[in-house]
Structures are given as C-alpha cells and as structure tokens.
N, C-alpha and C positions, 0 to 999 in steps of 0.2 A: 141177217142178226149169227152173232159167232155158236159156227153148230161143229162138233165132237164127231160125227160121223169116217169112218175109213174112205177112205181111199187108194190106190193104186199109188205107189211110193218113183221114185224117178230117180235113175241113175244117170248121172249124165260122165259118157268116157269123154277124154281126150287124150290124143294120141296121132300119132304125125306117120306109123304106120299103116295102111289098111286091111294091112293081113290082124293085126291084135286089137282091131274097131269088130273086122269081123267074129274074130272068136272069142273078146270078150261078149257082144254082144248077143250070139248066142248060145253062149251060159247064163244072160242071165236075164232073154228074153219073157222064158215063163213069167219069171217071179218078180218083176217088175217092169217099167219104164222107160223105155231104156233112149235113151240121146244122144247121140253124136257129134266129134266135132274133128275137126282132121285137123289144125295147131292150136295153137296157144290163142292168138284173138278171134278167133270163131270161139271157142269155150268160154271168154270171157264175156262174149256176148251171149249166148247159148245160158249162160250160166247166170243171168242178168236178166233173162228176157222164161227163161221158164220156173227160174227157183229151183234144183233140184234134190231131193234131200244126202244127194251123196255124191260125189262125183273122185272116177275115177283118172289121174292124169300122170300122164309118161313125165320123167323128168329128161333125158333125152330128146330134144323138138328142134326145129332151127327156127332163130329169128328169138322167138320168145321159148325158152326153156321153159322148165315144170318146176323152180324155184323163182323164178321170175313172175311165171301165172297168178302160181299160190300167195304172192308178196302183191299180188293185184288185188285177187278173192276177197283177204284180209282184212285192206287198206280201203275197201267200197261198204258200206253202209247196211247195200241192198244180200251180199251174199259171204258178206262178211263170218257168218255162225252158219256157212257148211261143210261138212265134215270134208275132209279132203281127202284120198286113201293113192300113195304115190305104188305106180308101178314100174317097176324097174328091172334090169338085169344086170347091172352093175352096183350089184352094194355094197358099199366101204361103210366102215363104221365113219366115217367126217362128213361123208353122204346122207346117211341117219342120220346122227345128228342134227346137220343141216335143218335138210326136211323135218324133224319136228321144231325147232325152235322158232322155224316158219310156220309152223301152224298144223302140219296134219298128223296127224291121228293112225298111221298106220302105213306099216310100207307092203306091198306083195308081190316076189319076185320070177321073173320072169328064166324059163319057161312054165308056164299055171298050172299049178295043179288044181285041177277043176275043183273038189271037193272042198281042198282049202281056201282054196279063193272065193268061193260061195259063203262060204262059214263066217271067212270074212269081214265079207257084204253085208251079211244078216247081222251079221253083231251088230256094226253100224250100223244099218237103218232101223233095227230094236230102238236100238239106245238117239236114234234121232225119231223116235217115230215119242220115246218116252221124253225126252224136253219139249216137243211140239206140242204134247199134250198136257205138262207140266204151264206152258207158256200160255197155254188157251184158258186152262182152269186160275192163272194169276191175272184176268182179265178180264174176265169173265161174272157177273153179276151172280150166282148163286143161286139167288131165289128167281131170279126173273129170267136166266139165261141172256140179255145183252149182257155189252158193252159196261165197266165198272171205270169210273171216274178216273183209276189210272193209265187203262187203255184209253178216254177220253180225252187225257191233255197230252197225251203223245200223239195221237188222231188231230186233231186240231192242229197241232203246232207244223205234222207234216202237210195236211190240205192247205192250209195258212199260206204255208211259202210256197205250195207249187200253185195257188193261185193267186201268187204274187209276178212268180216266175209269166204265168199266162195271164196276169193283166185275165182276166175272168172273173166273171160276180160270188162273192161268196154267201148264202141264208146258214145263218142260225137260229134255232127255235127252240126255245123253254117249253116244257110241256110239266103241266100240276094233273094231280085229280083230283075236283072239288072235291069239296069237305070230305075228305079221304078217314081228318079223325073220326069225325060222327060217325062215320061208315066202322071203323074199327071199335068203334069206344060202342053201335049197338050191335055188331054182326059177331064179333070177335076179330083178334088178330088171326087165325087159322084162316078163316073165311079173308080176312087183308089180304095175309100173304095171297092165296089165291086167285086173288083182283088184281093186286099188282104183275101176276104172272101173264094172265087176261089179255092185260090194256097193254103191257108191255108189249108182248105177241100181237096183238091188233093192231100194232101202229108200225112194228116193224115190217109184219104183214104189206104193208099199203105206200111203204116206204119206195120208190117206182124206176129210180135210176140205184145202178148198180156200186154207183161210187157215194149211194148214203147213207148215215152212219148215225145210230143212232143207241143210246147208252143212260146209265142207272145213272143218274147223279147225287141223290139223296132220299131218302124217306120216299115221297112219295113225286116227287118229281124226278122229270129223263130230259134230255136233253139232244136237240138234230142235227145232224150236220147235211145240209147240201150243194156241195160244192158245185160248180159251174150250174148255178139252176139261178134264173133268174126270180122277180119276185112273187112276177105271177104263177111260175110254175110251182116255185115252192111251198107258195098260199094253196094250190090245190091241193097239192099233195096231203098240204096238213090235216084241209078239212076230210080230205078223202077221211085220214085216220080217224078223227075225233067220228063222224061217219060213224066210222068201223065201232071204235069203242059203244059209240050208241047205243047198234046193233046187236053187243055182247046181253044187251038185257041184264043186269044187274041189276039186280033190285036196290037201289037203296034206303038210308034210315029216311021212312015216312016224314019228319020232322023242313027236312033237306024243299029247297026248291024245284029239284027233279027227282021222276019216277026212278031214273033208269041212275046209275053210276056216269060221269061225264067229264071232261078234260078241254079244261081254258089253253091254250097257246097263243103266246106272242115271239112275233121273229123278225127279223131285222135281216135284209140284204145289201152288203154290201161290196166296192170293190175295191178290195187288200191294198192297201199304199205298207211301207216297210217304216214308218212311223204308227200304223192303229198296233193294236193291240190288245188281246182277247179277253182284257175285264172289260177294257171299251166295248168291245163286243155284245158280252155278253150283259152287262145293265143296259144297252139298249133293248133287246130283247126281254131280260126282264119286270124294265118297266111294260112295255109289250101288255106282257102275261098280269102284270098289276090291272090294266087298263080293262083289259079282256074278264078280271074277278070281280072289278068294281063297278061293270058293266053288264053283271047280269050271269056273267060263265059261260061254260057249254057254248066256246067261238074262240075265235082266230083274231086277233090286232096283229095287224104288218106298221112295220115301216119299211120305207123304199129307201135308202140314206144314196142310194144311186143317184135319183134322180131329184133328192135332196129336200124328199117329203118329208 
C-alpha cells in the first residue's frame, strides 16, 4: 500500500577528491543519509541502486566528468528526475549555462561556505519532498489509500516488461466486493466508503511478497498484480485476502446470500510474451471473476495459462 510517512532523505555525493567527500559528508551527515561515490561510474551505479533525493556532483573528474555524468543520469528513466547540484571551484558563465541546460538545478562553489551549502541543500531537498508528495497524491486513491487506476496502468507495463525479460510467471487478479450496491442502499454511502477502505486495507495487508501490487480499479473493484508468482502461490495469497475480508465481519444487508461483506476473486497466471497484451490478460481474470460470482460468490477462481489449463 502507498504510504506518505516521513523518511530520512538521501544525498549522493560524487567527487573524485577524498577531501571533498569527507568535508561534504561531515557537513550533511547530521541532517540526511549521505552516500559517497569517488568517481562518475560509481556514482551512476549508486544513483540507480539508492535512488537519492539529491545529488551533489563535482564538475571536474577524470574518465567521466560531471557534465557527462548528468547527461547519463537524465537519460536513464530511474534517475532522470533526481535533482542535481553541481559542485565546482571554477565557475564561469559558459560552464554555468551548460550545466543548467543539461538539467542541473543549482551550483555550489568551492571552497564551501557551510551555511550557504546547507541552505541550498535544504531548499532542494524540501522541493524534492514536495514533488514526491504531489506525485504520490496523484497516484493513490484518496478513499482507500491504495494505488489508483493511473498508477495501475504504469505499474502493469513496468512489471509486464520485467517479466518478459526474466521469463517469469505473472499473475493478475480482479477483485470485486459482493453485492456492494445492496450494501450501499441498505447502510448508506458513508458506510460504503468506510467498508471500501477496510476491504482495501485487508487485501493490501495480506499480499505476501514485496513486489505485489494492488490498485482500486473503479467503484468496488480492485486489481492485484503478483509478479514472479506461480498460480499455486498466487491463489493461496488471494485466499488469504478473502479470509481477511471475512474476518472483518462487516454486517451486510440481511437480504443477501452472506451475513458479512465478502469478496469474489478471479485470477490468471501467465508466462508473458511480447505478443500478449494487458487487455487479454485482464479479460481472462475478469471471466474467472464472473465465474466466481455465478458460482455463489465469496471464492477464488483461477486459470493457470502456464500449464494451459
């Protein structure tokens, strides 16, 4: 589940001079998590691995200079949005213009003035935090706090392409709250909203792997993605989610089949190939959901396309 909790921000310092690394680290270590890289290549690797909130980048370095490093950072999807401050002792107008055109957000001059350095770093970290918050708010469903349809579409594409590359099994699940319209009609929309939130939380809390993903697809419908998960493991996870919702004991309209609010789930496990598409996979899972609904609801129906069943 998406979370907006505070975390310690990270600053990556890329500089070939050990003295500069030591000075910058000592200045910033009490305020942020500091990551050090002694050359451009190492810095690029650490930027991809740690995804820092800000990068302090020396301009003059051997092999890869700062301008070459920032070009590579901005051309890489996972690092393109990380703000970069150039650190230099030889700042002229042409150099400053070039750095800003390449995507730098600021310059810090050597020798360092401690308070100015801290102020500039704090400013850009604060801006990074605001951008991060706005991005998260744009990607979560405000009612349930799980991902929204927009983020689902982005995440599906990313996980699907990764599964193709790794030739790993990919599982998708469509989840629907049973007789939710009757629940809303009987208890009111405010109660319905609270029920949606509780159900979403119960499902999210029972996804077993770190890479598992859940989004609100629309209305009372959710979709879950379980990358690198076999049909047996994925179905077991979804059965745990079903039981977790039952244990909430949310009383339902007495005219319905079940005393408490329940969910139905349709899933599919697939070995991705480039020719396969999202719509096809979703339709298979949706068909399984329809079967679960027509067979009495409150159950998981699965199709394992890896085995061809």
